[in-house]
N, C-alpha and C positions, 0 to 999 in steps of 0.2 A: 346322813344327809338325805337318803331316800325316805326315811321316816318324816323328816321335816317337810319335804316336798309333798308327800302323801297327806300329811296333816293340813298343809296349805290348800291343797285341792279339795279336801273334805270341807274345810272352813269356807272356801269359795262357794261350793255347792250349797252349803247350809245357809249362808248369808243371802244367796240369790233366791232362796226358796222361802223367804219370810212370808208368813201368812198375813202379817199386818202391813205389808207393803202395798201402797195404792198408787205410787208413781215412780217412774224410773226414767231419768232424762240423761242422755249421753252428753258429755262435754265436748264431743268432737270425734272425728274419724281417727285421729292420730293420738288418742289418749285412752287409757284404760280406766279413767275415772268417770264415775256417774254420780248424779245427784239422786239419792233415794228419798222417797217421801213415805213415811210410815204413819199409820193411824193408831192412836191409843185411846181406849175408853178407860177412864179412871175406874179401877176395880171396886172402889167403895162409893164414890160420888159418880154413879153411872150416868148421870145427866150431863157429864162433861166429856167432850171429845177433843183430843189434841192431835194436831198434825205436826210432825217433826221432819225437817229436811236435814240431811247430812250428806257428805261426800264419801263415797266408797271407792277406794283405789284397789281394783281387783287383783293386781299382781304385786302389790307392795306388802311389806310386813305390817304396816299400820295405816289406818285411814287418817286423813286430816281431822283436826279437832273442831273445825268450824261446824256450827249447826244453827238452826233457827226453829222456833216453836211458836205455834199459834193455837190457842185453846178457846173453845166456845161452849156455851150451854146448848145442848142438843136434846135435852129431855128434862124431866122433872128433877129438881134437887130438893130433897125433903129434910126436915130438921133431924130425923134419925140418922141420915147419912152424915151430916155435919157432926153429930154427937159421936160417931164411930171413928172419926179421923184423929190423928195425932195433932194436937193443937199447940205443941211446943213451938218455940221460935225457929227451930231447925226443921220442923215438919218431918215428912217421911218420904223415902224413895218409893215411887210407884211404877217405875220402869227403868230397866238397865239393859244396855246392849254393849257387847265387847267391840272395841274399835282397833285392837291390835293383839298380838301374841304376848305382849309385854305389859300387861296390867292397865292398859288405857281403856276406860269405859266411858260411854255416854250415859248419863243418869238424868232422870227427871224426878224432881222432888216437889211434893205438894206442901204448901205452907198456907195456913189460914190466918188472915188478918181480921181479928174480931172487931176492931175499931171501925173499919169500913165494910165489914161483912163481905169480904172478897177472898176468893181462892187464888193463890199465886202458884203458877207452875214455872219452875226454874229448870232449864236444861243446862248441863255443864259437862265439861270434860274433866276426868280425874287425873290428867297428866298435863303438866305445864308445857306450853308450846310457845317458843319465841318470847319467853318472859311473861306469859299470860296464861291464865286458865280461861279458856274460851267458854262463854256462857250466853244464854238468851233467856228472856222472861216473857210470860204472858199471864194475863189476869182474867178471872171470870167473876164478875160481881154477882152477888146473890139477889140483887134487886129484882123484884117481880116474881120470886119463887116463894113457896111456902116456908122454906128455911129462913128467908129474910123476914117475912111477916111474923113468924114465930119468935125470932130473936128480938124484933122490935117490941112486940107485946110483952115479952118477958122482962124487958128493960124498964117498962113503965111501972 
C-alpha cells in the first residue's frame, strides 16, 4: 500500500510539472480537479500548434476522459512536411498522455484529408466512459500554404 501511495505522489508531481502546460484553472475551492491546458507543436508539421484542455483530478486514480482540442496554423507548412506524414485513413498518433494508472490515455492523432487538403487532429480517450469514448476534433486547412499550392499544381 505504501508503494501505491508513493507512486501516486510521484505521478502527481510529474503531471504538475508538465513543460507543455500553458494554463491551469481551478474548478473551485472544494475540489481537487483542475482544467489543464497543454500546448503541442506537431513534431513533423511544425507549422501547426494545438491546445488541448482536459481535467486532472489530483487525488483520484484516474482523470475524467473529457477533453477539447483546437489546432491552428502558426507557421509555414511545406510540401516536404506533408510528404513525411502517415497518409493512411487512420493517420498517426502525435501525442499521448496517461490519464490513469489503469491504461487510460489521452491521444492525439493526425489524419490527412487529401481531397480537401486539410490536416485533422483528433483527440480521444482510450477507455470507454459511461458508454462512450470521449473525443474532440480540430482541422487545419492547408489553404494559403506552400503545401496547398504545390498539391494544387501537381493535380493539374
